[in-house]
C-alpha positions in Angstrom: -35.5 -12.1 15.5 -35.0 -10.1 12.3 -35.3 -6.4 12.6 -37.7 -4.7 10.2 -36.1 -2.3 7.8 -38.2 0.7 6.9 -38.9 1.0 3.2 -37.5 4.2 1.5 -40.1 6.2 -0.3 -39.2 6.8 -4.0 -38.2 10.4 -4.5 -39.7 12.2 -7.4 -37.1 12.8 -10.0 -36.8 14.7 -13.2 -36.7 12.9 -16.5 -33.0 13.7 -16.8 -32.3 12.1 -13.4 -34.2 9.0 -14.3 -32.1 8.8 -17.5 -29.0 9.0 -15.3 -30.2 6.0 -13.3 -30.5 4.0 -16.5 -27.1 5.2 -17.7 -25.5 3.9 -14.4 -25.4 0.4 -15.8 -22.1 -0.5 -17.4 -23.0 -0.7 -21.0 -20.5 -1.4 -23.8 -17.6 -2.1 -21.5 -14.5 -3.1 -23.4 -14.0 -6.8 -22.9 -10.2 -6.5 -23.0 -10.3 -3.8 -20.3 -12.7 -5.9 -18.2 -10.4 -8.9 -18.5 -7.3 -6.8 -17.6 -9.1 -5.4 -14.6 -10.1 -8.9 -13.4 -6.6 -10.2 -13.9 -5.2 -7.2 -11.9 -7.8 -7.8 -9.1 -6.7 -11.5 -8.9 -3.1 -10.3 -8.5 -4.1 -8.0 -5.7 -6.1 -10.8 -4.1 -2.9 -13.0 -4.3 -0.9 -10.2 -2.7 -3.4 -9.8 0.1 -3.4 -13.6 0.7 0.4 -13.4 0.8 0.3 -10.6 3.3 -2.0 -12.6 5.5 0.5 -15.5 5.4 3.4 -13.2 6.2 1.5 -12.0 9.3 0.7 -15.5 10.4 4.4 -16.4 9.9 5.6 -13.4 11.9 7.6 -12.0 9.0 9.6 -8.8 9.2 7.3 -5.8 9.4 9.1 -3.8 6.7 8.6 -6.7 4.2 4.9 -6.8 5.1 4.5 -3.0 4.5 6.2 -3.3 1.1 3.7 -6.0 0.1 0.8 -3.9 1.4 2.0 -1.0 -0.7 2.2 -3.3 -3.7 -1.4 -4.5 -3.1 -2.7 -1.0 -2.8 -0.9 -0.1 -6.1 -2.6 -3.1 -7.8 -6.0 -1.8 -6.7 -5.1 1.7 -7.8 -4.4 0.4 -11.3 -7.9 -1.0 -11.5 -9.4 2.2 -10.1 -7.6 4.3 -12.6 -8.7 2.1 -15.5 -12.3 2.3 -14.3 -12.1 6.1 -13.8 -10.8 6.5 -17.3 -13.7 4.5 -18.8 -16.2 6.3 -16.6 -14.9 9.7 -17.7 -15.2 8.7 -21.3 -18.8 7.4 -20.8 -19.8 10.5 -18.9 -18.5 12.7 -21.6 -20.3 10.7 -24.3 -23.6 10.8 -22.3 -23.3 14.5 -21.6 -22.8 15.2 -25.3 -25.7 12.9 -26.3 -28.0 14.9 -24.0 -26.8 18.3 -25.5 -24.8 18.9 -22.3 -27.9 19.2 -20.1 -26.6 16.6 -17.7 -23.0 17.9 -17.7 -23.3 19.7 -14.4 -24.6 16.6 -12.6 -21.9 14.4 -14.2 -19.2 17.0 -13.3 -20.3 16.9 -9.6 -20.3 13.1 -9.6 -16.8 13.0 -11.1 -15.4 15.5 -8.7 -16.8 13.5 -5.8 -15.4 10.3 -7.2 -11.9 11.7 -7.7 -12.1 13.1 -4.2 -12.8 9.7 -2.8 -10.0 8.1 -4.8 -7.5 10.5 -3.4 -8.3 9.9 0.3 
Protein backbone atom coordinates (compact mmCIF):
# COMPACT_ATOMS: atom_id res chain seq x y z
CA UNK A 1 0.00 0.00 0.00
CA UNK A 2 1.34 3.40 -0.98
CA UNK A 3 2.26 5.77 1.79
CA UNK A 4 0.72 9.24 1.73
CA UNK A 5 3.26 12.00 1.39
CA UNK A 6 2.30 15.22 3.16
CA UNK A 7 2.02 18.25 0.93
CA UNK A 8 4.42 21.06 1.65
CA UNK A 9 2.86 24.44 2.24
CA UNK A 10 4.11 27.11 -0.10
CA UNK A 11 6.23 29.56 1.79
CA UNK A 12 5.62 33.23 1.26
CA UNK A 13 8.46 34.69 -0.75
CA UNK A 14 9.54 38.12 -1.74
CA UNK A 15 9.27 39.31 -5.30
CA UNK A 16 13.05 38.94 -5.76
CA UNK A 17 12.94 35.34 -4.49
CA UNK A 18 10.12 34.50 -6.89
CA UNK A 19 12.24 35.98 -9.67
CA UNK A 20 15.08 33.69 -8.63
CA UNK A 21 12.83 30.66 -9.05
CA UNK A 22 12.08 31.71 -12.60
CA UNK A 23 15.77 32.37 -13.27
CA UNK A 24 16.62 28.82 -12.15
CA UNK A 25 15.63 27.52 -15.56
CA UNK A 26 18.53 27.07 -17.95
CA UNK A 27 17.84 29.79 -20.47
CA UNK A 28 20.11 30.58 -23.37
CA UNK A 29 22.48 27.69 -22.79
CA UNK A 30 25.15 27.57 -25.46
CA UNK A 31 24.29 24.63 -27.75
CA UNK A 32 27.97 23.87 -28.35
CA UNK A 33 28.64 23.72 -24.59
CA UNK A 34 25.59 21.50 -24.08
CA UNK A 35 26.76 19.14 -26.82
CA UNK A 36 30.28 19.02 -25.37
CA UNK A 37 28.91 18.27 -21.90
CA UNK A 38 26.69 15.48 -23.23
CA UNK A 39 29.62 13.97 -25.12
CA UNK A 40 31.77 14.13 -21.97
CA UNK A 41 29.01 12.45 -19.92
CA UNK A 42 28.78 9.68 -22.50
CA UNK A 43 32.52 9.15 -22.17
CA UNK A 44 32.13 8.97 -18.40
CA UNK A 45 29.28 6.48 -18.78
CA UNK A 46 31.49 4.36 -21.02
CA UNK A 47 34.26 4.52 -18.43
CA UNK A 48 31.88 3.44 -15.66
CA UNK A 49 30.60 0.57 -17.82
CA UNK A 50 34.23 -0.44 -18.41
CA UNK A 51 34.90 -0.33 -14.66
CA UNK A 52 31.93 -2.61 -14.07
CA UNK A 53 33.28 -5.09 -16.63
CA UNK A 54 36.70 -4.92 -15.03
CA UNK A 55 35.20 -5.79 -11.66
CA UNK A 56 33.21 -8.66 -13.16
CA UNK A 57 36.39 -9.97 -14.82
CA UNK A 58 38.39 -9.73 -11.55
CA UNK A 59 40.88 -7.32 -13.09
CA UNK A 60 43.86 -5.95 -11.20
CA UNK A 61 42.71 -3.49 -8.49
CA UNK A 62 45.23 -0.79 -9.41
CA UNK A 63 43.95 -0.76 -13.01
CA UNK A 64 40.38 -0.38 -11.77
CA UNK A 65 41.35 2.50 -9.51
CA UNK A 66 43.03 4.27 -12.44
CA UNK A 67 39.81 3.96 -14.44
CA UNK A 68 37.72 5.22 -11.52
CA UNK A 69 39.99 8.26 -11.32
CA UNK A 70 39.55 8.85 -15.06
CA UNK A 71 35.74 8.60 -14.77
CA UNK A 72 35.74 11.08 -11.88
CA UNK A 73 37.87 13.46 -13.95
CA UNK A 74 35.38 13.20 -16.84
CA UNK A 75 32.53 14.16 -14.53
CA UNK A 76 34.60 17.00 -13.09
CA UNK A 77 35.08 18.44 -16.59
CA UNK A 78 31.29 18.66 -16.95
CA UNK A 79 30.87 20.12 -13.46
CA UNK A 80 33.49 22.79 -14.16
CA UNK A 81 31.86 23.68 -17.46
CA UNK A 82 28.45 24.01 -15.80
CA UNK A 83 29.91 26.03 -12.94
CA UNK A 84 31.49 28.47 -15.38
CA UNK A 85 28.20 28.95 -17.22
CA UNK A 86 26.33 29.30 -13.92
CA UNK A 87 28.76 31.95 -12.66
CA UNK A 88 28.30 33.96 -15.83
CA UNK A 89 24.50 33.66 -15.64
CA UNK A 90 24.45 34.65 -11.95
CA UNK A 91 26.63 37.67 -12.61
CA UNK A 92 24.43 38.74 -15.50
CA UNK A 93 21.23 38.27 -13.44
CA UNK A 94 22.65 40.17 -10.47
CA UNK A 95 23.64 43.07 -12.68
CA UNK A 96 20.23 43.08 -14.37
CA UNK A 97 18.60 43.46 -10.95
CA UNK A 98 20.92 46.32 -9.91
CA UNK A 99 22.85 43.97 -7.66
CA UNK A 100 19.90 43.46 -5.28
CA UNK A 101 20.10 39.68 -5.65
CA UNK A 102 23.88 39.52 -5.50
CA UNK A 103 24.05 38.43 -1.85
CA UNK A 104 21.67 35.54 -2.44
CA UNK A 105 23.56 34.45 -5.54
CA UNK A 106 26.87 34.75 -3.73
CA UNK A 107 25.61 32.42 -1.00
CA UNK A 108 24.33 29.94 -3.56
CA UNK A 109 27.66 29.93 -5.39
CA UNK A 110 29.69 29.47 -2.21
CA UNK A 111 27.49 26.51 -1.29
CA UNK A 112 27.83 25.04 -4.77
CA UNK A 113 31.61 25.33 -4.82
CA UNK A 114 31.75 23.80 -1.34
CA UNK A 115 29.75 20.79 -2.57
CA UNK A 116 32.02 20.41 -5.59
CA UNK A 117 35.14 20.27 -3.47
CA UNK A 118 33.94 17.49 -1.18
